[in-house]
Steps between C-alpha positions, in 0.01 A plus 500: 500500500829461316546672168678364196577781259615379160661764282547382143596664175734469208876533535603861561163632614627573854394205716824480697527875559138521615530197728816642658286795608192298593664248729649781706168685519280200585498397866626146575571429135726253324585512130584224254608582147441199274814586304710419806398136459641505145845632593719225362805494278473400233134596478320197365126470439437128520193314624694395811603858574151638434350246739767574761441877478122460529547271801745741665264794448198322645708362787620848594156658459348230721763558768444875488121466509509266800761697695329716765776761469364616164168664417575582136676281247617680190582293192630647175551311178437532127189268502397565141230230481204429731611136525812615688276645772342154529843331525590727789165515682370143473764356740384762752137382479476400865597849621269796541612850409398814319645506151588812302600444135655819369652536154743782434470631146647792310509642151715326237712816470565515874576129517749531214675793671522318833640182348757681285607706803562169682724388214264231374539362149257582223389137513404543867320825422302333220409202718379725781300718260332191354377400846352840594155424356478174696471697825216717374295184445566350846250501783717727714492858621713712266734776613646707218849603606582687177534839666565388857815430695518199733379697804192633325422160347530337843264763641245410230530131597444588867196709407357203310551280804323754721210542255440133422456208735706261294385165373430251778712211383416138538601316188195386301457147369729345761358245740677552831326217689 
């Protein structure tokens, strides 16, 4: 059965670096970073743009999940609220797949160091730090990357996938008849 692996976490926690490793290590894998759907200049968060991005993400995920060339679909994005999972997964309700929801977390000190090393503003650092606790409360598997590089974090994710079956996904509360 196909696998959809969602890697979420606050800005700067290492999602992109880990997914760069994972998609090369997973057989027949394709990777979508949700941030790619927001690459626009000027960057403008409007209702129209939010709806467009959500539609583009679910369109791409659906195409990946129905393409026989791929066995694993890797999706990385901030996803700081459970409702965002619903926005992404509900349009995929008619598909069957194993779902892995994995949140990358790290210590506030490590997150601050990473963001400052990337040249982020103090405002960005503060915003990211404020969101850290949101991930601890989510119904996801947590991987603490505080003392791990991208390779070792990716290995932890792969170990989780080997040790757990994943959540059989068929969107609840949706009548498909």
